[in-house]
C-alpha positions in Angstrom: 0.0 0.0 0.0 2.8 2.4 0.9 4.6 1.7 -2.4 1.5 2.1 -4.6 -0.3 5.0 -2.8 2.7 6.7 -1.0 0.9 7.1 2.3 3.8 8.6 4.2 4.5 11.1 1.5 0.9 12.3 1.8 1.0 12.3 5.6 -1.7 9.7 6.0 -2.0 6.1 7.1 -4.0 2.9 6.3 -6.6 3.5 9.1 -7.4 7.0 8.0 -7.7 6.0 4.3 -9.9 3.0 5.3 -12.3 5.2 7.3 -12.3 7.8 4.5 -13.1 5.1 1.9 -16.0 3.7 4.0 -17.3 7.2 4.6 -17.3 8.1 0.9 -19.0 4.8 0.0 -21.9 5.4 2.4 -22.1 9.0 1.2 -22.3 8.0 -2.5 -23.9 4.6 -2.6 -27.4 6.1 -3.1 -26.3 7.1 -6.6 -26.5 3.4 -7.6 -30.3 3.5 -7.0 -30.9 7.0 -8.3 -28.9 6.6 -11.5 -30.7 3.3 -12.3 -34.0 4.9 -11.6 -33.4 7.8 -14.0 -31.9 5.6 -16.8 -34.8 3.1 -16.6 -37.0 5.8 -18.1 -35.0 5.2 -21.2 -36.6 1.8 -21.7 -34.3 -0.6 -19.9 -35.3 -2.4 -16.6 -33.6 -1.4 -13.4 -31.6 -4.5 -12.6 -29.2 -4.4 -15.5 -28.8 -0.7 -15.0 -27.9 -1.3 -11.4 -25.2 -3.8 -12.5 -23.9 -1.3 -15.1 -23.8 1.6 -12.5 -21.9 -0.6 -10.0 -19.4 -1.9 -12.5 -18.8 1.6 -14.0 -18.4 3.0 -10.4 -15.9 0.3 -9.5 -13.8 0.8 -12.6 -14.0 4.6 -12.2 -12.7 4.5 -8.6 -9.9 2.1 -9.6 -8.8 4.3 -12.5 -8.6 7.5 -10.4 -6.9 5.6 -7.6 -4.1 4.2 -9.7 -3.7 7.0 -12.4 -3.9 10.1 -10.2 -3.7 8.7 -6.6 -6.5 11.0 -5.4 -9.3 10.1 -3.1 -12.1 10.9 -5.6 -15.2 8.8 -6.1 -16.0 8.4 -9.8 -19.6 7.4 -10.5 -22.3 8.1 -13.2 -23.2 11.8 -12.7 -26.4 13.3 -11.6 -27.7 15.7 -14.3 -25.8 14.1 -17.2 -27.8 11.0 -16.6 -30.9 13.1 -17.2 -29.4 14.5 -20.4 -28.7 10.9 -21.5 -32.2 9.7 -20.8 -34.7 12.5 -21.3 -33.0 14.4 -24.0 -30.8 12.0 -26.1 -33.2 9.0 -25.9 -36.7 10.4 -25.3 -36.3 13.7 -27.0 -33.8 13.2 -29.8 -35.0 9.6 -30.5 -31.7 7.6 -30.2 -32.2 4.1 -28.8 -30.6 3.2 -25.5 -27.7 1.4 -27.2 -27.2 4.2 -29.7 -27.0 6.6 -26.8 -24.3 4.3 -25.3 -22.5 4.7 -28.6 -22.7 8.5 -28.1 -21.3 8.1 -24.6 -18.4 6.0 -25.9 -17.4 8.6 -28.6 -17.9 11.5 -26.1 -15.5 9.6 -23.8 -12.9 9.5 -26.5 -13.3 13.2 -27.3 -13.1 13.9 -23.6 -9.9 12.0 -23.4 -8.4 13.9 -26.3 -9.4 17.2 -24.5 -8.0 15.9 -21.2 -4.5 15.0 -22.6 -4.2 18.2 -24.7 -4.4 22.0 -23.9 -8.0 21.9 -25.2 -9.4 21.5 -21.7 -8.0 24.9 -20.7 -8.9 26.4 -24.0 -12.6 25.4 -23.7 -12.7 26.4 -20.1 -11.5 29.9 -21.0 -13.4 30.4 -24.3 -16.9 29.8 -22.9 -18.2 32.5 -20.5 -18.5 31.4 -16.8 -22.0 32.7 -16.7 -23.1 30.3 -19.4 -21.4 27.4 -17.7 -23.1 28.3 -14.4 -26.5 28.5 -16.2 -26.1 25.0 -17.6 -25.6 23.7 -14.0 -28.6 25.7 -12.7 -30.9 24.7 -15.6 -30.0 21.0 -15.0 -30.7 21.6 -11.3 -34.2 22.8 -12.0 -34.7 19.9 -14.4 -33.7 17.3 -11.8 -36.0 19.0 -9.3 -38.9 18.8 -11.7 -38.1 15.1 -12.2 -38.1 14.6 -8.4 -41.5 16.3 -8.0 -42.9 14.1 -10.8 -41.5 10.9 -9.4 -42.9 11.8 -6.0 -46.4 12.4 -7.6 -46.6 16.0 -6.3 -46.7 17.3 -9.9 -48.8 15.6 -12.5 -49.7 16.3 -16.1 -52.8 18.4 -16.9 -54.4 18.9 -20.3 -55.3 22.5 -19.6 -52.4 23.9 -17.6 -49.8 21.3 -18.8 -49.0 20.5 -15.1 -50.7 20.7 -11.8 -50.4 19.6 -8.2 -51.3 16.0 -7.5 -54.0 14.8 -5.1 -52.6 15.6 -1.6 -55.0 13.2 0.0 -53.4 10.3 -1.9 -51.5 8.1 0.7 -48.5 7.7 -1.6 -48.1 11.5 -2.0 -48.4 12.0 1.7 -45.8 9.3 2.1 -43.5 11.2 -0.3 -44.0 14.4 1.6 -43.1 12.7 4.9 -39.9 11.2 3.4 -39.1 14.5 1.8 -39.3 16.3 5.2 -37.3 13.5 6.9 -34.6 13.7 4.2 -34.3 17.5 4.4 -33.9 17.3 8.2 -31.2 14.6 8.0 -29.4 16.5 5.3 -29.7 19.9 7.1 -28.2 18.4 10.3 -25.2 17.2 8.3 -25.7 13.6 9.5 -23.2 11.3 7.8 -24.9 9.2 5.1 -28.1 11.2 5.4 -29.3 10.1 1.9 -28.6 6.5 2.6 -30.4 6.6 5.9 -33.5 8.2 4.3 -33.4 5.5 1.6 -33.3 2.7 4.1 -35.9 4.1 6.5 -38.1 5.1 3.6 -38.0 1.7 2.0 -38.8 0.0 5.3 -41.8 2.3 5.8 -42.9 1.6 2.2 -42.9 -2.1 3.0 -44.8 -1.6 6.3 -47.4 0.5 4.5 -47.5 -2.1 1.7 -46.5 0.4 -1.0 -43.9 -2.2 -2.0 -44.6 -5.8 -2.6 -41.8 -8.1 -1.1 -43.7 -11.4 -1.4 -41.5 -12.4 -4.4 -38.3 -11.0 -3.1 -35.5 -13.5 -3.3 -31.8 -13.3 -2.4 -30.3 -14.2 -5.7 -27.2 -13.4 -7.7 -27.4 -10.5 -10.3 -29.2 -11.4 -13.5 -26.3 -11.1 -15.9 -28.4 -12.7 -18.7 -30.6 -9.6 -19.0 -27.5 -7.4 -18.6 -26.1 -8.7 -21.9 -28.5 -6.4 -23.8 -26.4 -3.4 -22.8 -23.0 -4.9 -21.9 -20.4 -4.1 -24.6 -23.3 -3.5 -26.9 -23.0 0.0 -28.2 -24.8 0.9 -31.4 -23.0 3.2 -33.9 -25.5 2.9 -36.7 -26.4 6.6 -36.3 -22.7 7.7 -36.5 -23.3 9.8 -39.6 -26.5 11.4 -38.4 -26.4 15.0 -37.1 -28.5 14.1 -34.0 -25.9 11.6 -33.0 -23.1 14.2 -33.1 -25.3 16.9 -31.4 -25.8 14.3 -28.6 -22.1 13.5 -28.4 -21.1 17.1 -28.6 -23.5 18.0 -25.7 -22.3 15.1 -23.6 -18.7 16.2 -24.1 -19.5 19.8 -23.3 -21.2 19.0 -20.0 -18.5 16.5 -19.1 -15.7 19.0 -19.6 -17.4 21.8 -17.7 -18.7 19.7 -14.8 -15.5 17.8 -14.2 -13.2 20.8 -14.5 -15.4 22.6 -12.0 -15.6 19.7 -9.6 -11.9 18.9 -9.8 -10.9 22.5 -9.2 -12.9 22.4 -6.0 -11.8 18.9 -4.8 -8.2 18.5 -6.0 -7.0 22.1 -6.2 -9.1 23.4 -3.3 -9.5 20.7 -0.7 -6.4 18.6 -1.5 -4.2 21.5 -2.5 -2.7 19.3 -5.3 -3.3 21.2 -8.6 -0.7 19.0 -10.3 -3.0 16.0 -9.9 -5.9 17.7 -11.7 -4.9 16.7 -15.2 -4.3 13.1 -14.3 -7.7 13.0 -12.6 -9.3 14.4 -15.7 -7.7 11.6 -17.8 -9.0 9.0 -15.3 -12.5 10.3 -15.6 -12.3 10.4 -19.4 -11.2 6.7 -19.4 -14.0 6.0 -17.0 -16.6 7.6 -19.4 -15.3 5.4 -22.2 -15.9 2.4 -20.0 -19.4 3.7 -19.1 -20.4 3.4 -22.8 -19.2 -0.2 -22.9 -20.7 -1.2 -19.6 -24.1 0.3 -20.3 -24.6 3.5 -18.3 -24.4 7.3 -18.6 -21.0 9.1 -18.2 -19.1 9.3 -15.0 -18.0 12.4 -13.0 -16.1 13.0 -9.8 -19.0 13.0 -7.4 -19.6 15.8 -4.8 -20.2 13.0 -2.3 -16.5 12.1 -2.5 -15.7 15.1 -0.5 -17.1 13.3 2.5 -14.0 11.1 2.6 -11.7 13.9 1.8 -13.1 16.0 4.7 -12.2 13.3 7.3 -8.6 12.9 6.1 -8.6 10.8 2.8 -5.6 12.0 0.8 -4.7 9.2 -1.6 -6.1 6.7 -4.1 -6.4 4.1 -1.4 -9.6 5.9 -0.3 -11.0 5.5 -3.8 -9.8 1.9 -4.0 -11.6 1.0 -0.8 -14.8 2.7 -1.8 -14.7 1.0 -5.2 -14.4 -2.4 -3.6 -17.4 -1.7 -1.4 -19.4 -0.5 -4.4 -18.6 -3.8 -6.2 -19.8 -5.8 -3.2 -23.1 -4.0 -3.3 -23.9 -6.1 -6.4 -25.0 -8.8 -3.9 -27.8 -6.6 -2.7 -29.5 -5.9 -6.0 -32.8 -7.6 -5.1 -33.1 -5.2 -2.1 -32.0 -2.2 -4.1 -34.5 -2.9 -6.8 -37.6 -2.5 -4.5 -36.8 1.0 -3.4 -39.8 3.1 -4.5 -39.8 6.4 -6.5 -41.2 8.2 -3.5 -38.0 7.5 -1.6 -35.7 8.5 -4.5 -37.6 11.7 -5.3 -36.6 13.8 -2.3 -32.9 13.2 -3.0 -33.4 14.4 -6.6 -35.0 17.6 -5.3 -32.2 18.3 -2.8 -29.5 17.6 -5.5 -31.4 20.0 -7.8 -31.4 22.7 -5.1 -27.7 22.4 -4.6 -27.0 22.9 -8.3 -28.6 26.4 -8.4 -26.0 28.1 -6.1 -24.1 29.5 -9.1 -26.9 31.9 -9.9 -25.1 34.5 -7.7 -22.3 34.5 -10.2 -24.5 35.7 -13.1 -24.4 39.4 -13.9 -28.0 40.3 -14.3 -27.2 44.0 -14.8 -25.7 43.1 -18.2 -28.6 42.2 -20.5 -26.3 40.7 -23.1 -25.4 38.0 -20.5 -28.5 37.8 -18.3 -30.9 37.0 -21.1 -28.9 34.1 -22.6 -28.3 32.7 -19.1 -32.0 33.1 -18.3 -33.0 31.2 -21.5 -30.7 28.3 -20.6 -32.1 28.1 -17.1 -35.8 28.2 -18.0 -35.7 26.3 -21.3 -33.8 23.2 -20.0 -36.7 22.2 -17.7 -39.6 23.7 -19.7 -38.5 22.0 -23.0 -37.6 18.9 -21.1 -34.4 19.0 -23.2 -31.0 20.0 -21.8 -29.6 20.3 -25.3 -32.3 22.6 -26.5 -31.8 24.9 -23.5 -28.1 25.0 -24.0 -28.5 25.7 -27.7 -30.9 28.6 -27.2 -28.5 30.1 -24.6 -25.4 29.8 -26.7 -27.0 31.2 -29.9 -28.7 34.1 -28.1 -25.4 34.9 -26.3 -23.6 35.3 -29.7 -26.5 37.4 -31.1 -26.8 39.6 -28.0 -23.1 40.4 -27.9 -23.1 41.2 -31.7 -26.3 43.3 -31.3 -24.8 45.3 -28.4 -21.5 45.8 -30.2 -19.6 43.6 -27.7 -18.2 41.3 -30.4 -14.8 41.3 -28.7 -16.3 39.3 -25.9 -17.2 36.4 -28.3 -14.5 33.8 -28.7 -14.0 31.8 -31.9 -15.1 28.7 -29.9 -18.4 30.4 -29.2 -19.0 31.2 -32.9 -18.3 27.6 -33.8 -20.6 26.2 -31.1 -23.4 28.6 -32.0 -23.1 27.7 -35.7 -23.4 23.9 -34.8 -26.5 24.5 -32.7 -28.1 26.6 -35.5 -27.4 23.7 -37.9 -28.9 21.3 -35.4 -32.2 23.3 -35.3 -32.3 23.6 -39.1 -31.8 19.9 -39.7 -34.4 19.1 -37.0 -37.0 21.0 -39.0 -36.3 19.2 -42.3 
């Protein structure tokens, strides 16, 4: 362990790294359930998606452990899984396996960006306000999904949406779990999301919202998993919608991971030299996600739980990865967790993603309107790509119209042109 992870050099020890790894595992294990729940809306049942999420998380943690020796937890990202499911599959019409092909190619592009100066170029060329707006818009989108899964918001032929029947026992159950989850989270109780999932599922069983009569402790059903395991479909490779999907995935991957790594590696760990290696590890992990059958990976925010209590090396990630792999044995129990228990977590995650609104200059109309369009159109069009496209195009137009063309980078011109082409081809 000392030879591989250089514990003494990082002023840590096996006990500290072990505790940090276990802490990060319990902080992040809920992602397995939530990710599978979101991806299942793309037409695949939950069990193979749980297997895919676990394997991708295990490999992601091992990659970051051995490549960058950092205590990060690499798992399929919240937000980008919504882009994968609700925009690329349900909105743009790619099949699940074609979307996996898009993830695979996005991972390759991400890797090219990670090992070249392109990552810094992209980060500098696209205004921070637009990047913040993408995160905020996805936050509102995830919140909307949570409210839907909880039954509090339902469709309405007159007003499009309306509040559900509050007297419905399942909605009352969701509200109770929502309050419980908020209290646990607000009190900074370690593993608050995991606790709410366990308690919520137990209550759901007691109130007979979940049927456990057929629950059997069995090994994972790898037969069904074969449908998505190493089964990417590149038949749409020459189609513009495939490349718009791939381009959007790559864009979100770059922005989200650069932002997260800056806070975790440069900020908390004070190791800026490890940031580029971590980015490469995440890019390789994304490539594996396409092959394993899930949406792309990111460095999870939950990983900071282990860092906060002293995790400093890849040993933390390695331990968390092993524990995530062991969780495969509990798939029958994970699969019965109801939507009403997952929904509160989605809403809280969404609320955490809107913090960046304070960094948008609403006094500058040429920036505030494009940002506003991204924020509102992502949830209202139910399409992350469409929201980003309107924002980027309007930013370029607004800057040109207000004679601020010097603030537009060549990268922004190219991206705006691609999105205009995307809208034109979608109308043909």
